[in-house]
N, C-alpha and C positions, 0 to 999 in steps of 0.2 A: 512527781511521777506522771501527772497528767500531761505536762508539757513534753516529756520524753515520749510518751505514747503517741501524742499528736505528731511529733517530729518523725517518729518511726513510721506512722501511717502515711505521712507526706512523702517520705523517702520511698516507701513501697509504691505509692501511686506514681511517683516520678519514674521509678524503674519500670513499672508496667507500661507507662506511656512511652518510654524510650524503646522498649521491646516492640510495641505496636508500630512505632515510627520506623524502626529498622526493618520490620516485616513489610511495611508499605514501600520503603525504598527498594527492597529486593523485588517486590512485585512490579514496581514501576520500571526497574531496570530490565526485568524479563519482558515486560510488555514493549518497552522501547526496542529491545533487540528483535523481537518478533516483527514489529512494525518496520524496522530497518531492513530485515530480510525480505519482507513483502515488498517494500519499496524497490529493492534491488531486483527482485524477480519481475515486478511489474515494469520496471524501466527496461529490462532486457526484452521483455515481451513487446513493449512499445517500439523499441528499435527494430525488432524483427518484423513487426507489422509495417513499419514505415518502409523498410527495404522491400517487402512484398508489394506494397502500394506503388513504389517507384517502378518496380519491374512490370507490374500490371499496367501502369500508366504508359510506359514505353511500348509494351505489347499492344495496347489499345491504339496508340498512335500509329504503330506499324501495320495494324490490321487493315483497316480500310476495306475489309471484306464485306460480307453480306450484313444485312441489318440484324440478323440473328446473332452473328458473331459480335457485333458491336453491343447488342443488348446484353449478351452474356458477360462481356467485358465490363459493361456498366454495372451489372448486378454484382460482379466480383468486387469491383471498386467500392460500391456502396457497402458491401459486407466488411471490407477491410477498413473503410472509414469509420464504420460503426464500432469495430473492434478497437481502433486507435482511440476513438472518443471515450470508450469505456476505460481503456488503460489510462488515459490522461485523467479521467475523473477519479480513478482509484488512486492516482498519484497525489491528487489534491486533498484527499481525505486522510 
């Protein structure tokens, strides 16, 4: 009887372990999907920021106006570059 009891305990332990592993797989799949969605969102944001950067770069090149105009364009470009860098960093993690 003792061997049967040990076998039964081992089977229960294996079934518990299997349930835990299934739960971990489900959690990891959910996390993977969330990260994939975040990656897609961040990628879209990065593309948008790159387009804005190009537009501002062209505008800056076309300006040639006052020093204040150039400084404002530089400030906008710096802001967009910062946003692009943040988006790229988010993609790396």
